[in-house]
DRENPALUM-231031 format. One record per atom (N, C-alpha, C, CB): atom name; residue in three letters; chain; x, y, z; residue number from 1. Coordinates in steps of 0.05 Angstrom, whole numbers, plus 5000, padded with zeros to 4 digits. Atoms other than C-alpha are relative to their C-alpha. Glycine has a CB too. Layout:
<nodes>
> site,code,unit,east,north,up,pos
> CA,ALA,A,X,Y,Z,NUM;
...
</nodes>
This chain:
<nodes>
> site,code,unit,east,north,up,pos
> N,UNK,A,5005,5025,4987,1;
> CA,UNK,A,6980,6747,2846,1;
> C,UNK,A,4981,5004,5023,1;
> CB,UNK,A,5027,4986,5009,1;
> N,UNK,A,5019,4999,4978,2;
> CA,UNK,A,6920,6738,2892,2;
> C,UNK,A,5009,4982,5023,2;
> CB,UNK,A,4972,4993,4990,2;
> N,UNK,A,4993,5016,4977,3;
> CA,UNK,A,6929,6711,2962,3;
> C,UNK,A,4974,4989,5012,3;
> CB,UNK,A,5016,5015,5022,3;
> N,UNK,A,5023,5013,4988,4;
> CA,UNK,A,6879,6662,2993,4;
> C,UNK,A,5010,4987,5026,4;
> CB,UNK,A,4986,4980,4981,4;
> N,UNK,A,4994,5013,4975,5;
> CA,UNK,A,6881,6641,3066,5;
> C,UNK,A,4978,4980,5006,5;
> CB,UNK,A,5003,5021,5023,5;
> N,UNK,A,5020,5020,4993,6;
> CA,UNK,A,6846,6576,3084,6;
> C,UNK,A,5007,4990,5028,6;
> CB,UNK,A,5000,4976,4979,6;
> N,UNK,A,4997,5010,4973,7;
> CA,UNK,A,6840,6563,3158,7;
> C,UNK,A,4986,4973,5002,7;
> CB,UNK,A,4989,5020,5022,7;
> N,UNK,A,5010,5028,4999,8;
> CA,UNK,A,6829,6489,3174,8;
> C,UNK,A,5002,4989,4972,8;
> CB,UNK,A,4971,4998,5012,8;
> N,UNK,A,4993,5007,5027,9;
> CA,UNK,A,6861,6460,3113,9;
> C,UNK,A,4988,4973,4991,9;
> CB,UNK,A,5030,4999,4997,9;
> N,UNK,A,5013,5024,5011,10;
> CA,UNK,A,6810,6408,3092,10;
> C,UNK,A,5003,5001,4970,10;
> CB,UNK,A,4970,4999,5008,10;
> N,UNK,A,4994,5001,5028,11;
> CA,UNK,A,6823,6385,3021,11;
> C,UNK,A,4979,5015,4983,11;
> CB,UNK,A,5002,4972,4990,11;
> N,UNK,A,5021,4987,5016,12;
> CA,UNK,A,6755,6408,2994,12;
> C,UNK,A,5001,5030,5002,12;
> CB,UNK,A,4973,4990,5008,12;
> N,UNK,A,4998,4971,4996,13;
> CA,UNK,A,6764,6478,3023,13;
> C,UNK,A,5024,5011,4985,13;
> CB,UNK,A,5002,5007,5029,13;
> N,UNK,A,4977,4991,5014,14;
> CA,UNK,A,6834,6484,2995,14;
> C,UNK,A,4996,4999,4970,14;
> CB,UNK,A,5025,4983,5008,14;
> N,UNK,A,5005,5002,5029,15;
> CA,UNK,A,6813,6460,2926,15;
> C,UNK,A,4980,5022,4992,15;
> CB,UNK,A,4989,4973,4993,15;
> N,UNK,A,5020,4979,5006,16;
> CA,UNK,A,6753,6507,2928,16;
> C,UNK,A,5012,5028,4999,16;
> CB,UNK,A,4977,4999,5019,16;
> N,UNK,A,4987,4973,4999,17;
> CA,UNK,A,6795,6567,2948,17;
> C,UNK,A,5017,5004,4976,17;
> CB,UNK,A,5016,5002,5026,17;
> N,UNK,A,4982,4997,5023,18;
> CA,UNK,A,6846,6554,2894,18;
> C,UNK,A,4984,5001,4974,18;
> CB,UNK,A,5021,4977,4999,18;
> N,UNK,A,5016,5002,5024,19;
> CA,UNK,A,6793,6537,2842,19;
> C,UNK,A,4984,5025,4994,19;
> CB,UNK,A,4981,4977,5002,19;
> N,UNK,A,5015,4976,5004,20;
> CA,UNK,A,6755,6602,2852,20;
> C,UNK,A,5017,5023,4989,20;
> CB,UNK,A,4987,5008,5026,20;
> N,UNK,A,4983,4978,5008,21;
> CA,UNK,A,6815,6645,2836,21;
> C,UNK,A,5002,5001,4970,21;
> CB,UNK,A,5028,4997,5013,21;
> N,UNK,A,4997,4997,5029,22;
> CA,UNK,A,6818,6673,2766,22;
> C,UNK,A,5028,5010,4993,22;
> CB,UNK,A,4979,5020,4989,22;
> N,UNK,A,4973,4991,5003,23;
> CA,UNK,A,6888,6700,2775,23;
> C,UNK,A,5019,4979,5011,23;
> CB,UNK,A,5005,5028,5013,23;
> N,UNK,A,4982,5018,4985,24;
> CA,UNK,A,6951,6663,2795,24;
> C,UNK,A,4996,5005,5030,24;
> CB,UNK,A,5030,5006,4992,24;
> N,UNK,A,5007,4998,4971,25;
> CA,UNK,A,6940,6649,2869,25;
> C,UNK,A,5022,4989,5017,25;
> CB,UNK,A,4974,4987,5005,25;
> N,UNK,A,4983,5010,4979,26;
> CA,UNK,A,6984,6641,2930,26;
> C,UNK,A,4981,4990,5021,26;
> CB,UNK,A,5020,5022,5010,26;
> N,UNK,A,5018,5012,4981,27;
> CA,UNK,A,6947,6593,2976,27;
> C,UNK,A,5015,4994,5026,27;
> CB,UNK,A,4988,4974,4989,27;
> N,UNK,A,4988,5005,4974,28;
> CA,UNK,A,6965,6593,3050,28;
> C,UNK,A,4981,4983,5016,28;
> CB,UNK,A,5006,5027,5015,28;
> N,UNK,A,5016,5019,4984,29;
> CA,UNK,A,6939,6534,3090,29;
> C,UNK,A,5008,5002,5029,29;
> CB,UNK,A,5002,4971,4989,29;
> N,UNK,A,4995,4999,4972,30;
> CA,UNK,A,6932,6539,3165,30;
> C,UNK,A,4985,4976,5013,30;
> CB,UNK,A,4991,5027,5013,30;
> N,UNK,A,5012,5024,4988,31;
> CA,UNK,A,6919,6474,3203,31;
> C,UNK,A,5010,4996,5028,31;
> CB,UNK,A,5006,4975,4982,31;
> N,UNK,A,4992,5004,4973,32;
> CA,UNK,A,6918,6461,3277,32;
> C,UNK,A,5010,4971,5006,32;
> CB,UNK,A,4977,5006,5019,32;
> N,UNK,A,4991,5027,4996,33;
> CA,UNK,A,6930,6386,3270,33;
> C,UNK,A,5028,4995,4988,33;
> CB,UNK,A,4979,4980,4987,33;
> N,UNK,A,4973,5006,5010,34;
> CA,UNK,A,6997,6352,3255,34;
> C,UNK,A,5001,4996,4970,34;
> CB,UNK,A,5010,4976,5015,34;
> N,UNK,A,5001,5005,5029,35;
> CA,UNK,A,6975,6333,3185,35;
> C,UNK,A,4977,5016,4987,35;
> CB,UNK,A,4996,4970,4995,35;
> N,UNK,A,5021,4987,5016,36;
> CA,UNK,A,6935,6370,3132,36;
> C,UNK,A,4979,4980,4991,36;
> CB,UNK,A,5012,5015,4976,36;
> N,UNK,A,5020,5017,5012,37;
> CA,UNK,A,6870,6343,3106,37;
> C,UNK,A,4973,5000,5013,37;
> CB,UNK,A,5010,4973,4999,37;
> N,UNK,A,5026,5001,4986,38;
> CA,UNK,A,6815,6348,3159,38;
> C,UNK,A,4986,4974,4996,38;
> CB,UNK,A,4982,5022,4989,38;
> N,UNK,A,5016,5025,5003,39;
> CA,UNK,A,6759,6298,3147,39;
> C,UNK,A,5009,4984,4975,39;
> CB,UNK,A,4971,5007,4997,39;
> N,UNK,A,4990,5014,5023,40;
> CA,UNK,A,6789,6281,3079,40;
> C,UNK,A,5022,4980,5007,40;
> CB,UNK,A,5010,5019,4978,40;
> N,UNK,A,4979,5018,4991,41;
> CA,UNK,A,6849,6251,3114,41;
> C,UNK,A,4989,4976,5014,41;
> CB,UNK,A,5020,5014,5017,41;
> N,UNK,A,5013,5022,4985,42;
> CA,UNK,A,6804,6209,3159,42;
> C,UNK,A,4986,4981,4981,42;
> CB,UNK,A,4980,5011,5020,42;
> N,UNK,A,5015,5017,5018,43;
> CA,UNK,A,6765,6183,3099,43;
> C,UNK,A,5018,4988,4978,43;
> CB,UNK,A,4978,5016,4987,43;
> N,UNK,A,4982,5009,5021,44;
> CA,UNK,A,6827,6162,3060,44;
> C,UNK,A,4997,4970,4993,44;
> CB,UNK,A,5029,5004,5009,44;
> N,UNK,A,5004,5028,5007,45;
> CA,UNK,A,6806,6089,3063,45;
> C,UNK,A,4977,4997,4980,45;
> CB,UNK,A,4994,4984,5025,45;
> N,UNK,A,5022,5001,5019,46;
> CA,UNK,A,6747,6106,3018,46;
> C,UNK,A,4974,5007,5012,46;
> CB,UNK,A,4999,4973,4987,46;
> N,UNK,A,5027,4994,4992,47;
> CA,UNK,A,6674,6121,3022,47;
> C,UNK,A,4983,4977,4991,47;
> CB,UNK,A,4990,5027,4990,47;
> N,UNK,A,5017,5022,5008,48;
> CA,UNK,A,6625,6064,3023,48;
> C,UNK,A,4977,5009,4983,48;
> CB,UNK,A,4990,4985,5025,48;
> N,UNK,A,5023,4994,5018,49;
> CA,UNK,A,6573,6063,2968,49;
> C,UNK,A,4990,4974,4989,49;
> CB,UNK,A,5009,5020,4977,49;
> N,UNK,A,5013,5023,5011,50;
> CA,UNK,A,6525,6014,2938,50;
> C,UNK,A,4998,5003,4969,50;
> CB,UNK,A,4972,4995,5012,50;
> N,UNK,A,5001,4999,5030,51;
> CA,UNK,A,6530,5998,2863,51;
> C,UNK,A,4987,4974,4990,51;
> CB,UNK,A,5028,5004,4988,51;
> N,UNK,A,5014,5024,5009,52;
> CA,UNK,A,6477,5948,2840,52;
> C,UNK,A,5011,4989,4974,52;
> CB,UNK,A,4970,5006,4996,52;
> N,UNK,A,4989,5009,5026,53;
> CA,UNK,A,6511,5945,2771,53;
> C,UNK,A,5023,4981,5004,53;
> CB,UNK,A,5008,5023,4984,53;
> N,UNK,A,4976,5017,4995,54;
> CA,UNK,A,6570,5908,2803,54;
> C,UNK,A,4993,4976,5018,54;
> CB,UNK,A,5022,5016,5012,54;
> N,UNK,A,5008,5022,4983,55;
> CA,UNK,A,6530,5857,2842,55;
> C,UNK,A,4997,5006,5029,55;
> CB,UNK,A,5020,4978,4997,55;
> N,UNK,A,5004,4992,4972,56;
> CA,UNK,A,6526,5897,2906,56;
> C,UNK,A,4971,4997,5008,56;
> CB,UNK,A,5009,5029,5004,56;
> N,UNK,A,5027,5002,4989,57;
> CA,UNK,A,6466,5890,2951,57;
> C,UNK,A,4999,5017,5026,57;
> CB,UNK,A,4991,4970,5005,57;
> N,UNK,A,5002,4986,4974,58;
> CA,UNK,A,6440,5928,3012,58;
> C,UNK,A,5013,4984,5022,58;
> CB,UNK,A,4971,5006,5007,58;
> N,UNK,A,4988,5017,4979,59;
> CA,UNK,A,6463,5869,3055,59;
> C,UNK,A,5030,5002,4999,59;
> CB,UNK,A,4990,4971,4997,59;
> N,UNK,A,4971,4998,5003,60;
> CA,UNK,A,6534,5871,3027,60;
> C,UNK,A,5010,5028,5008,60;
> CB,UNK,A,5009,4994,4971,60;
> N,UNK,A,4993,4973,4992,61;
> CA,UNK,A,6536,5946,3035,61;
> C,UNK,A,5001,5003,5030,61;
> CB,UNK,A,4980,5021,4988,61;
> N,UNK,A,5001,4999,4970,62;
> CA,UNK,A,6515,5940,3108,62;
> C,UNK,A,5023,4985,5012,62;
> CB,UNK,A,4973,4988,5010,62;
> N,UNK,A,4978,5015,4989,63;
> CA,UNK,A,6566,5886,3121,63;
> C,UNK,A,5027,5014,4997,63;
> CB,UNK,A,5001,4972,4987,63;
> N,UNK,A,4974,4986,5006,64;
> CA,UNK,A,6623,5925,3088,64;
> C,UNK,A,5002,5025,5017,64;
> CB,UNK,A,5002,5007,4971,64;
> N,UNK,A,4999,4975,4984,65;
> CA,UNK,A,6604,5989,3125,65;
> C,UNK,A,5006,4993,5029,65;
> CB,UNK,A,4973,5015,4998,65;
> N,UNK,A,4995,5008,4973,66;
> CA,UNK,A,6603,5953,3192,66;
> C,UNK,A,5029,4991,5003,66;
> CB,UNK,A,4982,4977,5008,66;
> N,UNK,A,4973,5010,4999,67;
> CA,UNK,A,6670,5920,3176,67;
> C,UNK,A,5020,5024,5000,67;
> CB,UNK,A,5006,4981,4977,67;
> N,UNK,A,4981,4977,5002,68;
> CA,UNK,A,6703,5987,3157,68;
> C,UNK,A,4998,5017,5024,68;
> CB,UNK,A,4993,5016,4975,68;
> N,UNK,A,5003,4984,4976,69;
> CA,UNK,A,6678,6018,3222,69;
> C,UNK,A,5017,4990,5023,69;
> CB,UNK,A,4972,5000,5008,69;
> N,UNK,A,4982,5010,4979,70;
> CA,UNK,A,6726,5975,3262,70;
> C,UNK,A,4986,4996,5027,70;
> CB,UNK,A,5023,5018,5003,70;
> N,UNK,A,5015,5006,4975,71;
> CA,UNK,A,6673,5954,3314,71;
> C,UNK,A,4991,5026,5014,71;
> CB,UNK,A,5017,4984,5019,71;
> N,UNK,A,5009,4975,4988,72;
> CA,UNK,A,6656,6028,3327,72;
> C,UNK,A,4974,5009,4990,72;
> CB,UNK,A,5021,5021,4996,72;
> N,UNK,A,5026,4992,5012,73;
> CA,UNK,A,6594,6032,3284,73;
> C,UNK,A,4977,4990,5016,73;
> CB,UNK,A,4998,4990,4971,73;
> N,UNK,A,5025,5009,4987,74;
> CA,UNK,A,6524,6028,3312,74;
> C,UNK,A,4984,4985,4978,74;
> CB,UNK,A,4984,5024,5012,74;
> N,UNK,A,5014,5016,5021,75;
> CA,UNK,A,6490,5971,3272,75;
> C,UNK,A,4973,5012,4992,75;
> CB,UNK,A,4996,4972,5010,75;
> N,UNK,A,5026,4989,5007,76;
> CA,UNK,A,6422,6004,3275,76;
> C,UNK,A,5002,5025,4982,76;
> CB,UNK,A,4984,5007,5025,76;
> N,UNK,A,4996,4976,5017,77;
> CA,UNK,A,6449,6069,3245,77;
> C,UNK,A,5011,4991,4972,77;
> CB,UNK,A,5019,5019,5013,77;
> N,UNK,A,4990,5010,5026,78;
> CA,UNK,A,6487,6031,3191,78;
> C,UNK,A,4978,4988,4984,78;
> CB,UNK,A,5023,4978,5004,78;
> N,UNK,A,5023,5012,5014,79;
> CA,UNK,A,6424,5993,3174,79;
> C,UNK,A,4982,5022,4987,79;
> CB,UNK,A,4983,4983,5019,79;
> N,UNK,A,5015,4978,5010,80;
> CA,UNK,A,6387,6059,3166,80;
> C,UNK,A,5013,5013,4976,80;
> CB,UNK,A,4995,5021,5022,80;
> N,UNK,A,4985,4989,5022,81;
> CA,UNK,A,6442,6085,3122,81;
> C,UNK,A,4996,4985,4974,81;
> CB,UNK,A,5030,5001,5007,81;
</nodes>
């Protein structure tokens, strides 16, 4: 059994560490925060994306992104996005 230590237990790092192992693996996660997940936990509400096939538009994307930012987003940066 291989052992893998992942400091700062962000989901992508943990998945990558476990996925790279070719043997049965014991994965040890070390996290300084109260909950595991890193940025993945912060993004649990989803990631904004534009899908023209579903009737989305750049204007709707901008509006939704601003709304999901909870009044913390900078409109000029969201517009650039």
